HTML snippet that shows the backbone in 3Dmol.js (N, CA, C, O; Angstrom):
<script src="https://3Dmol.org/build/3Dmol-min.js"></script>
<div id="view" style="width:600px;height:400px;position:relative"></div>
<script>
const pdb = `
ATOM      1  N   MET A   1       2.447   3.338   5.844  1.00  0.00           N
ATOM      2  CA  MET A   1       2.362   1.774   5.549  1.00  0.00           C
ATOM      3  C   MET A   1       3.903   1.286   5.037  1.00  0.00           C
ATOM      4  O   MET A   1       4.782   1.673   4.267  1.00  0.00           O
ATOM      5  N   LEU A   2       3.680   0.353   5.832  1.00  0.00           N
ATOM      6  CA  LEU A   2       5.113  -0.717   5.175  1.00  0.00           C
ATOM      7  C   LEU A   2       4.468  -2.395   5.292  1.00  0.00           C
ATOM      8  O   LEU A   2       3.779  -2.882   6.188  1.00  0.00           O
ATOM      9  N   ILE A   3       4.929  -2.951   4.170  1.00  0.00           N
ATOM     10  CA  ILE A   3       4.716  -4.345   3.984  1.00  0.00           C
ATOM     11  C   ILE A   3       5.825  -5.063   3.661  1.00  0.00           C
ATOM     12  O   ILE A   3       6.605  -4.761   2.757  1.00  0.00           O
ATOM     13  N   LEU A   4       5.945  -6.339   4.629  1.00  0.00           N
ATOM     14  CA  LEU A   4       7.267  -6.877   4.784  1.00  0.00           C
ATOM     15  C   LEU A   4       6.633  -8.611   4.804  1.00  0.00           C
ATOM     16  O   LEU A   4       5.975  -9.210   5.654  1.00  0.00           O
ATOM     17  N   ASP A   5       7.146  -9.010   3.546  1.00  0.00           N
ATOM     18  CA  ASP A   5       6.524 -10.596   3.522  1.00  0.00           C
ATOM     19  C   ASP A   5       7.824 -11.305   3.262  1.00  0.00           C
ATOM     20  O   ASP A   5       7.668 -12.423   2.772  1.00  0.00           O
ATOM     21  N   GLU A   6       8.630 -11.064   3.396  1.00  0.00           N
ATOM     22  CA  GLU A   6       9.567 -11.930   3.928  1.00  0.00           C
ATOM     23  C   GLU A   6      10.435 -12.054   5.262  1.00  0.00           C
ATOM     24  O   GLU A   6      10.872 -10.997   5.718  1.00  0.00           O
ATOM     25  N   GLN A   7      10.653 -12.946   5.763  1.00  0.00           N
ATOM     26  CA  GLN A   7      11.084 -12.870   7.372  1.00  0.00           C
ATOM     27  C   GLN A   7      12.610 -12.400   7.083  1.00  0.00           C
ATOM     28  O   GLN A   7      13.133 -11.849   8.051  1.00  0.00           O
ATOM     29  N   ARG A   8      13.411 -12.520   5.931  1.00  0.00           N
ATOM     30  CA  ARG A   8      14.446 -12.257   5.652  1.00  0.00           C
ATOM     31  C   ARG A   8      15.015 -10.865   5.836  1.00  0.00           C
ATOM     32  O   ARG A   8      16.230 -10.670   5.836  1.00  0.00           O
ATOM     33  N   TYR A   9      13.860  -9.616   6.039  1.00  0.00           N
ATOM     34  CA  TYR A   9      13.937  -8.303   6.005  1.00  0.00           C
ATOM     35  C   TYR A   9      13.722  -8.022   7.272  1.00  0.00           C
ATOM     36  O   TYR A   9      13.952  -6.850   7.569  1.00  0.00           O
ATOM     37  N   ILE A  10      13.329  -8.763   8.179  1.00  0.00           N
ATOM     38  CA  ILE A  10      12.910  -8.630   9.381  1.00  0.00           C
ATOM     39  C   ILE A  10      14.168  -8.756  10.565  1.00  0.00           C
ATOM     40  O   ILE A  10      14.371  -9.920  10.911  1.00  0.00           O
ATOM     41  N   ASN A  11      14.765  -8.039  11.024  1.00  0.00           N
ATOM     42  CA  ASN A  11      15.795  -8.262  12.065  1.00  0.00           C
ATOM     43  C   ASN A  11      15.111  -8.036  13.507  1.00  0.00           C
ATOM     44  O   ASN A  11      14.830  -6.870  13.783  1.00  0.00           O
ATOM     45  N   GLN A  12      14.787  -9.133  14.543  1.00  0.00           N
ATOM     46  CA  GLN A  12      14.334  -8.557  15.993  1.00  0.00           C
ATOM     47  C   GLN A  12      15.366  -7.908  16.835  1.00  0.00           C
ATOM     48  O   GLN A  12      14.983  -7.459  17.915  1.00  0.00           O
ATOM     49  N   ASN A  13      16.759  -7.774  16.475  1.00  0.00           N
ATOM     50  CA  ASN A  13      17.698  -7.623  16.855  1.00  0.00           C
ATOM     51  C   ASN A  13      18.071  -5.924  16.840  1.00  0.00           C
ATOM     52  O   ASN A  13      18.928  -5.348  17.511  1.00  0.00           O
ATOM     53  N   VAL A  14      17.100  -5.336  15.819  1.00  0.00           N
ATOM     54  CA  VAL A  14      17.546  -4.368  15.617  1.00  0.00           C
ATOM     55  C   VAL A  14      16.276  -3.387  15.577  1.00  0.00           C
ATOM     56  O   VAL A  14      15.527  -3.621  14.628  1.00  0.00           O
ATOM     57  N   ARG A  15      15.807  -2.128  16.586  1.00  0.00           N
ATOM     58  CA  ARG A  15      14.932  -1.534  16.597  1.00  0.00           C
ATOM     59  C   ARG A  15      14.492  -0.508  15.139  1.00  0.00           C
ATOM     60  O   ARG A  15      15.321   0.237  14.615  1.00  0.00           O
ATOM     61  N   PRO A  16      13.403  -0.612  14.762  1.00  0.00           N
ATOM     62  CA  PRO A  16      13.331   0.819  13.636  1.00  0.00           C
ATOM     63  C   PRO A  16      13.586   1.961  14.379  1.00  0.00           C
ATOM     64  O   PRO A  16      13.363   2.022  15.588  1.00  0.00           O
ATOM     65  N   ARG A  17      14.088   2.961  13.652  1.00  0.00           N
ATOM     66  CA  ARG A  17      14.093   4.109  13.868  1.00  0.00           C
ATOM     67  C   ARG A  17      13.497   5.160  12.891  1.00  0.00           C
ATOM     68  O   ARG A  17      13.331   4.921  11.695  1.00  0.00           O
ATOM     69  N   ILE A  18      13.117   6.609  13.621  1.00  0.00           N
ATOM     70  CA  ILE A  18      12.586   7.812  12.944  1.00  0.00           C
ATOM     71  C   ILE A  18      13.068   9.034  13.287  1.00  0.00           C
ATOM     72  O   ILE A  18      13.186   9.425  14.448  1.00  0.00           O
ATOM     73  N   ARG A  19      13.320   9.580  12.421  1.00  0.00           N
ATOM     74  CA  ARG A  19      14.186  11.078  12.494  1.00  0.00           C
ATOM     75  C   ARG A  19      13.439  11.488  13.431  1.00  0.00           C
ATOM     76  O   ARG A  19      12.263  11.126  13.460  1.00  0.00           O
ATOM     77  N   PRO A  20      14.034  12.449  14.533  1.00  0.00           N
ATOM     78  CA  PRO A  20      13.375  13.586  15.125  1.00  0.00           C
ATOM     79  C   PRO A  20      12.380  14.349  14.884  1.00  0.00           C
ATOM     80  O   PRO A  20      11.333  14.280  15.527  1.00  0.00           O
ATOM     81  N   GLU A  21      12.599  15.236  13.850  1.00  0.00           N
ATOM     82  CA  GLU A  21      12.148  15.882  13.353  1.00  0.00           C
ATOM     83  C   GLU A  21      10.964  15.466  12.399  1.00  0.00           C
ATOM     84  O   GLU A  21      10.141  16.343  12.140  1.00  0.00           O
ATOM     85  N   GLU A  22      10.813  14.314  11.897  1.00  0.00           N
ATOM     86  CA  GLU A  22       9.838  13.431  11.363  1.00  0.00           C
ATOM     87  C   GLU A  22       9.035  12.971  12.522  1.00  0.00           C
ATOM     88  O   GLU A  22       8.196  13.870  12.474  1.00  0.00           O
ATOM     89  N   PHE A  23       8.746  12.397  13.311  1.00  0.00           N
ATOM     90  CA  PHE A  23       8.594  12.453  14.897  1.00  0.00           C
ATOM     91  C   PHE A  23       7.565  13.192  14.930  1.00  0.00           C
ATOM     92  O   PHE A  23       6.374  12.962  14.719  1.00  0.00           O
ATOM     93  N   LYS A  24       8.324  14.410  15.308  1.00  0.00           N
ATOM     94  CA  LYS A  24       7.647  15.576  15.901  1.00  0.00           C
ATOM     95  C   LYS A  24       6.435  15.741  15.005  1.00  0.00           C
ATOM     96  O   LYS A  24       5.345  15.756  15.576  1.00  0.00           O
ATOM     97  N   LYS A  25       6.467  15.889  13.470  1.00  0.00           N
ATOM     98  CA  LYS A  25       5.327  16.143  12.845  1.00  0.00           C
ATOM     99  C   LYS A  25       4.622  15.066  12.814  1.00  0.00           C
ATOM    100  O   LYS A  25       3.578  15.251  12.190  1.00  0.00           O
ATOM    101  N   LEU A  26       4.734  14.047  13.205  1.00  0.00           N
ATOM    102  CA  LEU A  26       3.716  12.888  13.199  1.00  0.00           C
ATOM    103  C   LEU A  26       2.831  12.818  14.192  1.00  0.00           C
ATOM    104  O   LEU A  26       1.641  12.537  14.048  1.00  0.00           O
ATOM    105  N   VAL A  27       3.578  13.158  15.586  1.00  0.00           N
ATOM    106  CA  VAL A  27       2.960  13.140  16.667  1.00  0.00           C
ATOM    107  C   VAL A  27       1.360  13.335  16.726  1.00  0.00           C
ATOM    108  O   VAL A  27       0.850  14.377  16.315  1.00  0.00           O
ATOM    109  N   GLY A  28       0.663  12.372  17.211  1.00  0.00           N
ATOM    110  CA  GLY A  28      -0.758  12.934  17.423  1.00  0.00           C
ATOM    111  C   GLY A  28      -1.489  13.012  16.058  1.00  0.00           C
ATOM    112  O   GLY A  28      -2.479  13.742  16.003  1.00  0.00           O
ATOM    113  N   LYS A  29      -1.141  12.402  15.062  1.00  0.00           N
ATOM    114  CA  LYS A  29      -1.384  12.505  14.071  1.00  0.00           C
ATOM    115  C   LYS A  29      -1.861  11.121  13.087  1.00  0.00           C
ATOM    116  O   LYS A  29      -2.287  11.112  11.933  1.00  0.00           O
ATOM    117  N   ASP A  30      -1.613  10.028  14.001  1.00  0.00           N
ATOM    118  CA  ASP A  30      -1.806   8.696  13.669  1.00  0.00           C
ATOM    119  C   ASP A  30      -2.751   8.477  13.118  1.00  0.00           C
ATOM    120  O   ASP A  30      -2.652   7.933  12.018  1.00  0.00           O
ATOM    121  N   TYR A  31      -4.492   8.916  13.821  1.00  0.00           N
ATOM    122  CA  TYR A  31      -5.637   8.687  13.608  1.00  0.00           C
ATOM    123  C   TYR A  31      -5.846   9.352  12.038  1.00  0.00           C
ATOM    124  O   TYR A  31      -6.697   8.831  11.318  1.00  0.00           O
ATOM    125  N   ILE A  32      -5.352  10.075  11.720  1.00  0.00           N
ATOM    126  CA  ILE A  32      -5.835  11.217  10.505  1.00  0.00           C
ATOM    127  C   ILE A  32      -4.862  10.172   9.261  1.00  0.00           C
ATOM    128  O   ILE A  32      -5.429   9.694   8.278  1.00  0.00           O
ATOM    129  N   VAL A  33      -3.772  10.015   9.461  1.00  0.00           N
ATOM    130  CA  VAL A  33      -2.578   9.309   8.575  1.00  0.00           C
ATOM    131  C   VAL A  33      -3.304   7.821   8.450  1.00  0.00           C
ATOM    132  O   VAL A  33      -3.276   7.261   7.354  1.00  0.00           O
ATOM    133  N   LYS A  34      -3.780   7.353   9.280  1.00  0.00           N
ATOM    134  CA  LYS A  34      -4.308   6.089   9.052  1.00  0.00           C
ATOM    135  C   LYS A  34      -5.832   5.976   8.286  1.00  0.00           C
ATOM    136  O   LYS A  34      -6.155   5.027   7.571  1.00  0.00           O
ATOM    137  N   LYS A  35      -6.485   6.864   8.519  1.00  0.00           N
ATOM    138  CA  LYS A  35      -7.724   7.411   7.926  1.00  0.00           C
ATOM    139  C   LYS A  35      -7.843   7.685   6.367  1.00  0.00           C
ATOM    140  O   LYS A  35      -8.671   7.328   5.529  1.00  0.00           O
ATOM    141  N   ARG A  36      -6.736   8.427   6.308  1.00  0.00           N
ATOM    142  CA  ARG A  36      -6.495   8.974   5.007  1.00  0.00           C
ATOM    143  C   ARG A  36      -5.954   7.977   3.823  1.00  0.00           C
ATOM    144  O   ARG A  36      -6.372   7.873   2.671  1.00  0.00           O
ATOM    145  N   MET A  37      -4.745   7.183   4.566  1.00  0.00           N
ATOM    146  CA  MET A  37      -4.503   5.879   3.976  1.00  0.00           C
ATOM    147  C   MET A  37      -5.602   5.208   3.603  1.00  0.00           C
ATOM    148  O   MET A  37      -5.978   5.227   2.431  1.00  0.00           O
ATOM    149  N   GLU A  38      -6.390   4.385   4.772  1.00  0.00           N
ATOM    150  CA  GLU A  38      -7.437   3.522   4.002  1.00  0.00           C
ATOM    151  C   GLU A  38      -8.358   4.175   3.146  1.00  0.00           C
ATOM    152  O   GLU A  38      -9.130   3.456   2.513  1.00  0.00           O
ATOM    153  N   GLN A  39      -8.435   5.683   2.977  1.00  0.00           N
ATOM    154  CA  GLN A  39      -9.346   5.870   2.155  1.00  0.00           C
ATOM    155  C   GLN A  39      -8.667   5.807   0.600  1.00  0.00           C
ATOM    156  O   GLN A  39      -9.292   5.544  -0.427  1.00  0.00           O
ATOM    157  N   TYR A  40      -7.630   6.032   0.673  1.00  0.00           N
ATOM    158  CA  TYR A  40      -6.605   6.267  -0.700  1.00  0.00           C
ATOM    159  C   TYR A  40      -6.429   5.099  -0.959  1.00  0.00           C
ATOM    160  O   TYR A  40      -6.141   5.002  -2.152  1.00  0.00           O
ATOM    161  N   ILE A  41      -6.455   3.929  -0.351  1.00  0.00           N
ATOM    162  CA  ILE A  41      -6.285   2.504  -1.020  1.00  0.00           C
ATOM    163  C   ILE A  41      -7.982   2.192  -1.341  1.00  0.00           C
ATOM    164  O   ILE A  41      -8.141   1.444  -2.306  1.00  0.00           O
ATOM    165  N   ARG A  42      -8.949   2.549  -0.829  1.00  0.00           N
ATOM    166  CA  ARG A  42     -10.441   2.715  -1.534  1.00  0.00           C
ATOM    167  C   ARG A  42     -10.412   3.139  -2.368  1.00  0.00           C
ATOM    168  O   ARG A  42     -10.854   2.434  -3.275  1.00  0.00           O
ATOM    169  N   ASP A  43      -9.945   4.455  -2.759  1.00  0.00           N
ATOM    170  CA  ASP A  43      -9.876   5.091  -3.977  1.00  0.00           C
ATOM    171  C   ASP A  43      -9.442   4.196  -5.011  1.00  0.00           C
ATOM    172  O   ASP A  43     -10.110   3.796  -5.964  1.00  0.00           O
ATOM    173  N   TYR A  44      -8.205   3.913  -4.710  1.00  0.00           N
ATOM    174  CA  TYR A  44      -7.303   2.995  -5.864  1.00  0.00           C
ATOM    175  C   TYR A  44      -8.072   1.682  -6.408  1.00  0.00           C
ATOM    176  O   TYR A  44      -8.131   1.352  -7.593  1.00  0.00           O
ATOM    177  N   ILE A  45      -8.567   1.095  -5.473  1.00  0.00           N
ATOM    178  CA  ILE A  45      -9.600  -0.015  -5.585  1.00  0.00           C
ATOM    179  C   ILE A  45     -10.505   0.252  -6.693  1.00  0.00           C
ATOM    180  O   ILE A  45     -10.606  -0.389  -7.739  1.00  0.00           O
ATOM    181  N   SER A  46     -11.045   1.115  -6.383  1.00  0.00           N
ATOM    182  CA  SER A  46     -12.171   1.493  -6.982  1.00  0.00           C
ATOM    183  C   SER A  46     -11.697   2.240  -8.545  1.00  0.00           C
ATOM    184  O   SER A  46     -12.165   2.086  -9.673  1.00  0.00           O
ATOM    185  N   ALA A  47     -11.080   2.706  -8.266  1.00  0.00           N
ATOM    186  CA  ALA A  47     -10.576   3.123  -9.580  1.00  0.00           C
ATOM    187  C   ALA A  47     -10.007   2.145 -10.832  1.00  0.00           C
ATOM    188  O   ALA A  47     -10.132   2.260 -12.052  1.00  0.00           O
ATOM    189  N   LYS A  48      -9.307   1.102  -9.976  1.00  0.00           N
ATOM    190  CA  LYS A  48      -8.983  -0.057 -10.742  1.00  0.00           C
ATOM    191  C   LYS A  48     -10.167  -0.626 -11.266  1.00  0.00           C
ATOM    192  O   LYS A  48      -9.999  -1.092 -12.393  1.00  0.00           O
ATOM    193  N   GLY A  49     -10.766  -0.684 -11.027  1.00  0.00           N
ATOM    194  CA  GLY A  49     -12.214  -1.259 -11.365  1.00  0.00           C
ATOM    195  C   GLY A  49     -12.974  -0.697 -12.557  1.00  0.00           C
ATOM    196  O   GLY A  49     -13.954  -1.224 -13.084  1.00  0.00           O
ATOM    197  N   ASN A  50     -12.275   0.673 -12.981  1.00  0.00           N
ATOM    198  CA  ASN A  50     -13.201   1.218 -13.916  1.00  0.00           C
ATOM    199  C   ASN A  50     -11.811   2.258 -14.467  1.00  0.00           C
ATOM    200  O   ASN A  50     -11.644   3.425 -14.111  1.00  0.00           O
ATOM    201  N   LEU A  51     -10.968   1.524 -15.352  1.00  0.00           N
ATOM    202  CA  LEU A  51      -9.799   2.027 -15.825  1.00  0.00           C
ATOM    203  C   LEU A  51     -10.209   3.109 -17.319  1.00  0.00           C
ATOM    204  O   LEU A  51      -9.308   3.638 -17.970  1.00  0.00           O
ATOM    205  N   LYS A  52     -11.506   3.263 -17.620  1.00  0.00           N
ATOM    206  CA  LYS A  52     -11.843   3.875 -18.926  1.00  0.00           C
ATOM    207  C   LYS A  52     -11.678   5.492 -18.413  1.00  0.00           C
ATOM    208  O   LYS A  52     -11.255   6.340 -19.199  1.00  0.00           O
ATOM    209  N   ILE A  53     -12.019   5.798 -17.150  1.00  0.00           N
ATOM    210  CA  ILE A  53     -12.029   7.044 -17.017  1.00  0.00           C
ATOM    211  C   ILE A  53     -10.746   7.418 -16.597  1.00  0.00           C
ATOM    212  O   ILE A  53     -10.079   6.769 -15.791  1.00  0.00           O
ATOM    213  N   GLY A  54     -10.266   8.839 -17.332  1.00  0.00           N
ATOM    214  CA  GLY A  54      -9.246   9.246 -17.442  1.00  0.00           C
ATOM    215  C   GLY A  54      -8.154   9.270 -16.195  1.00  0.00           C
ATOM    216  O   GLY A  54      -7.050   8.726 -16.176  1.00  0.00           O
ATOM    217  N   HIS A  55      -8.797  10.075 -15.142  1.00  0.00           N
ATOM    218  CA  HIS A  55      -8.435  10.207 -13.570  1.00  0.00           C
ATOM    219  C   HIS A  55      -8.105   8.935 -13.149  1.00  0.00           C
ATOM    220  O   HIS A  55      -6.953   8.783 -12.742  1.00  0.00           O
ATOM    221  N   ASN A  56      -8.836   8.006 -13.152  1.00  0.00           N
ATOM    222  CA  ASN A  56      -8.926   6.688 -12.903  1.00  0.00           C
ATOM    223  C   ASN A  56      -7.493   5.792 -13.386  1.00  0.00           C
ATOM    224  O   ASN A  56      -6.708   5.341 -12.550  1.00  0.00           O
ATOM    225  N   LYS A  57      -7.361   5.672 -14.466  1.00  0.00           N
ATOM    226  CA  LYS A  57      -6.315   5.280 -14.901  1.00  0.00           C
ATOM    227  C   LYS A  57      -4.707   6.221 -14.525  1.00  0.00           C
ATOM    228  O   LYS A  57      -3.657   5.612 -14.321  1.00  0.00           O
ATOM    229  N   GLU A  58      -4.774   7.259 -14.504  1.00  0.00           N
ATOM    230  CA  GLU A  58      -3.888   7.898 -13.853  1.00  0.00           C
ATOM    231  C   GLU A  58      -3.392   7.597 -12.595  1.00  0.00           C
ATOM    232  O   GLU A  58      -2.238   7.277 -12.312  1.00  0.00           O
ATOM    233  N   LEU A  59      -4.595   7.756 -11.672  1.00  0.00           N
ATOM    234  CA  LEU A  59      -4.115   7.146 -10.421  1.00  0.00           C
ATOM    235  C   LEU A  59      -3.607   5.872 -10.145  1.00  0.00           C
ATOM    236  O   LEU A  59      -2.875   5.699  -9.170  1.00  0.00           O
ATOM    237  N   CYS A  60      -4.071   4.507 -11.276  1.00  0.00           N
ATOM    238  CA  CYS A  60      -3.692   3.466 -11.182  1.00  0.00           C
ATOM    239  C   CYS A  60      -2.409   3.340 -11.863  1.00  0.00           C
ATOM    240  O   CYS A  60      -1.864   2.261 -11.628  1.00  0.00           O
ATOM    241  N   GLN A  61      -1.717   4.178 -12.692  1.00  0.00           N
ATOM    242  CA  GLN A  61      -0.402   4.016 -13.463  1.00  0.00           C
ATOM    243  C   GLN A  61       0.594   4.770 -12.685  1.00  0.00           C
ATOM    244  O   GLN A  61       1.800   4.548 -12.799  1.00  0.00           O
ATOM    245  N   TYR A  62       0.059   5.736 -11.828  1.00  0.00           N
ATOM    246  CA  TYR A  62       1.289   6.253 -11.076  1.00  0.00           C
ATOM    247  C   TYR A  62       1.497   6.019  -9.800  1.00  0.00           C
ATOM    248  O   TYR A  62       2.622   6.018  -9.302  1.00  0.00           O
ATOM    249  N   SER A  63       0.343   5.784  -9.113  1.00  0.00           N
ATOM    250  CA  SER A  63       0.291   4.979  -7.919  1.00  0.00           C
ATOM    251  C   SER A  63       1.349   4.044  -7.269  1.00  0.00           C
ATOM    252  O   SER A  63       1.661   3.068  -7.951  1.00  0.00           O
ATOM    253  N   THR A  64       1.911   4.175  -6.139  1.00  0.00           N
ATOM    254  CA  THR A  64       2.644   3.135  -5.550  1.00  0.00           C
ATOM    255  C   THR A  64       2.079   1.905  -5.222  1.00  0.00           C
ATOM    256  O   THR A  64       2.734   0.876  -5.057  1.00  0.00           O
ATOM    257  N   LEU A  65       0.854   2.001  -5.124  1.00  0.00           N
ATOM    258  CA  LEU A  65       0.025   1.066  -4.842  1.00  0.00           C
ATOM    259  C   LEU A  65      -0.002  -0.258  -5.858  1.00  0.00           C
ATOM    260  O   LEU A  65      -0.339  -1.390  -5.511  1.00  0.00           O
ATOM    261  N   GLN A  66       0.415   0.128  -7.144  1.00  0.00           N
ATOM    262  CA  GLN A  66       0.299  -0.854  -7.898  1.00  0.00           C
ATOM    263  C   GLN A  66       1.202  -2.303  -7.656  1.00  0.00           C
ATOM    264  O   GLN A  66       1.033  -3.441  -8.095  1.00  0.00           O
ATOM    265  N   TYR A  67       2.239  -1.710  -6.749  1.00  0.00           N
ATOM    266  CA  TYR A  67       3.413  -2.789  -6.551  1.00  0.00           C
ATOM    267  C   TYR A  67       2.837  -3.767  -5.308  1.00  0.00           C
ATOM    268  O   TYR A  67       3.440  -4.728  -4.829  1.00  0.00           O
ATOM    269  N   PHE A  68       1.421  -3.236  -4.886  1.00  0.00           N
ATOM    270  CA  PHE A  68       1.276  -3.616  -3.444  1.00  0.00           C
ATOM    271  C   PHE A  68      -0.187  -4.374  -3.775  1.00  0.00           C
ATOM    272  O   PHE A  68      -0.812  -4.766  -2.789  1.00  0.00           O
ATOM    273  N   GLU A  69      -0.735  -4.592  -5.022  1.00  0.00           N
ATOM    274  CA  GLU A  69      -1.841  -5.217  -5.660  1.00  0.00           C
ATOM    275  C   GLU A  69      -2.317  -6.393  -4.735  1.00  0.00           C
ATOM    276  O   GLU A  69      -3.276  -6.385  -3.964  1.00  0.00           O
ATOM    277  N   LYS A  70      -1.452  -7.377  -4.980  1.00  0.00           N
ATOM    278  CA  LYS A  70      -1.504  -8.834  -4.119  1.00  0.00           C
ATOM    279  C   LYS A  70      -1.767  -8.738  -2.865  1.00  0.00           C
ATOM    280  O   LYS A  70      -2.170  -9.784  -2.356  1.00  0.00           O
ATOM    281  N   TYR A  71      -1.641  -7.469  -1.910  1.00  0.00           N
ATOM    282  CA  TYR A  71      -1.713  -7.418  -0.691  1.00  0.00           C
ATOM    283  C   TYR A  71      -2.986  -6.577  -0.385  1.00  0.00           C
ATOM    284  O   TYR A  71      -3.415  -6.554   0.768  1.00  0.00           O
ATOM    285  N   ILE A  72      -3.776  -5.691  -1.661  1.00  0.00           N
ATOM    286  CA  ILE A  72      -4.970  -5.031  -1.181  1.00  0.00           C
ATOM    287  C   ILE A  72      -6.185  -5.307  -1.564  1.00  0.00           C
ATOM    288  O   ILE A  72      -7.233  -5.078  -0.959  1.00  0.00           O
ATOM    289  N   ILE A  73      -5.957  -6.033  -3.046  1.00  0.00           N
ATOM    290  CA  ILE A  73      -6.895  -6.445  -3.874  1.00  0.00           C
ATOM    291  C   ILE A  73      -6.922  -7.998  -3.691  1.00  0.00           C
ATOM    292  O   ILE A  73      -5.930  -8.681  -3.946  1.00  0.00           O
ATOM    293  N   PRO A  74      -8.074  -8.516  -3.248  1.00  0.00           N
ATOM    294  CA  PRO A  74      -8.046 -10.063  -2.923  1.00  0.00           C
ATOM    295  C   PRO A  74      -7.912 -10.835  -4.206  1.00  0.00           C
ATOM    296  O   PRO A  74      -7.233 -11.858  -4.301  1.00  0.00           O
ATOM    297  N   ALA A  75      -8.786 -10.137  -5.462  1.00  0.00           N
ATOM    298  CA  ALA A  75      -8.582 -10.828  -6.894  1.00  0.00           C
ATOM    299  C   ALA A  75      -7.184 -10.706  -7.336  1.00  0.00           C
ATOM    300  O   ALA A  75      -6.701 -11.739  -7.800  1.00  0.00           O
ATOM    301  N   ALA A  76      -6.405  -9.629  -7.289  1.00  0.00           N
ATOM    302  CA  ALA A  76      -5.295  -9.834  -7.769  1.00  0.00           C
ATOM    303  C   ALA A  76      -4.246 -10.647  -7.058  1.00  0.00           C
ATOM    304  O   ALA A  76      -3.238 -11.064  -7.630  1.00  0.00           O
ATOM    305  N   SER A  77      -4.543 -10.871  -5.695  1.00  0.00           N
ATOM    306  CA  SER A  77      -3.901 -11.862  -5.262  1.00  0.00           C
ATOM    307  C   SER A  77      -4.100 -13.250  -5.594  1.00  0.00           C
ATOM    308  O   SER A  77      -3.113 -13.964  -5.420  1.00  0.00           O
ATOM    309  N   GLU A  78      -5.126 -13.789  -6.023  1.00  0.00           N
ATOM    310  CA  GLU A  78      -5.832 -15.026  -6.418  1.00  0.00           C
ATOM    311  C   GLU A  78      -5.094 -15.289  -8.030  1.00  0.00           C
ATOM    312  O   GLU A  78      -4.699 -16.322  -8.572  1.00  0.00           O
ATOM    313  N   GLU A  79      -5.124 -13.646  -8.552  1.00  0.00           N
ATOM    314  CA  GLU A  79      -4.275 -14.036 -10.083  1.00  0.00           C
ATOM    315  C   GLU A  79      -3.023 -14.088 -10.114  1.00  0.00           C
ATOM    316  O   GLU A  79      -2.513 -14.514 -11.150  1.00  0.00           O
ATOM    317  N   ALA A  80      -2.152 -13.670  -8.993  1.00  0.00           N
ATOM    318  CA  ALA A  80      -0.969 -13.509  -8.985  1.00  0.00           C
ATOM    319  C   ALA A  80      -0.533 -15.100  -8.957  1.00  0.00           C
ATOM    320  O   ALA A  80       0.250 -15.618  -9.754  1.00  0.00           O
ATOM    321  N   ALA A  81      -1.262 -15.821  -7.778  1.00  0.00           N
ATOM    322  CA  ALA A  81      -1.257 -17.360  -7.275  1.00  0.00           C
ATOM    323  C   ALA A  81      -1.232 -18.019  -8.674  1.00  0.00           C
ATOM    324  O   ALA A  81      -0.318 -18.760  -9.036  1.00  0.00           O
ATOM    325  N   VAL A  82      -2.328 -17.691  -9.454  1.00  0.00           N
ATOM    326  CA  VAL A  82      -2.531 -18.573 -10.515  1.00  0.00           C
ATOM    327  C   VAL A  82      -1.164 -18.385 -11.666  1.00  0.00           C
ATOM    328  O   VAL A  82      -0.514 -19.256 -12.243  1.00  0.00           O
ATOM    329  N   THR A  83      -1.057 -16.932 -11.712  1.00  0.00           N
ATOM    330  CA  THR A  83      -0.074 -17.063 -12.624  1.00  0.00           C
ATOM    331  C   THR A  83       1.374 -17.432 -12.502  1.00  0.00           C
ATOM    332  O   THR A  83       2.174 -17.625 -13.418  1.00  0.00           O
ATOM    333  N   THR A  84       1.607 -17.508 -10.937  1.00  0.00           N
ATOM    334  CA  THR A  84       3.039 -17.892 -10.680  1.00  0.00           C
ATOM    335  C   THR A  84       3.152 -19.537 -10.912  1.00  0.00           C
ATOM    336  O   THR A  84       4.231 -20.123 -11.005  1.00  0.00           O
ATOM    337  N   ILE A  85       1.897 -20.151 -10.987  1.00  0.00           N
ATOM    338  CA  ILE A  85       1.524 -21.433 -11.054  1.00  0.00           C
ATOM    339  C   ILE A  85       2.106 -22.011 -12.234  1.00  0.00           C
ATOM    340  O   ILE A  85       2.771 -23.045 -12.296  1.00  0.00           O
ATOM    341  N   GLU A  86       1.800 -21.269 -13.116  1.00  0.00           N
ATOM    342  CA  GLU A  86       1.610 -21.626 -14.686  1.00  0.00           C
ATOM    343  C   GLU A  86       2.859 -21.316 -15.012  1.00  0.00           C
ATOM    344  O   GLU A  86       3.239 -21.426 -16.177  1.00  0.00           O
TER     345      GLU A  86
END
`;
const viewer = $3Dmol.createViewer("view");
viewer.addModel(pdb, "pdb");
viewer.setStyle({}, {cartoon: {color: "spectrum"}});
viewer.zoomTo();
viewer.render();
</script>
């Protein structure tokens, strides 16, 4: 998954590239990668709702999804907007 929200990071003149060996490993697995990522995001959102459970706290603490909450959790996006305004 790739999230780019600033136009300055997008160069229309350069095509993205992936190493051939990485491409070979991913060919035909796009469906499963997408489904597992969707499930991981659902698990993260659910865990974020109940941090009193130890493994939920660890999942949220160590997941890179914490940096993208404003994109995956609607309430976090609203909080970020309010925090920025204040």
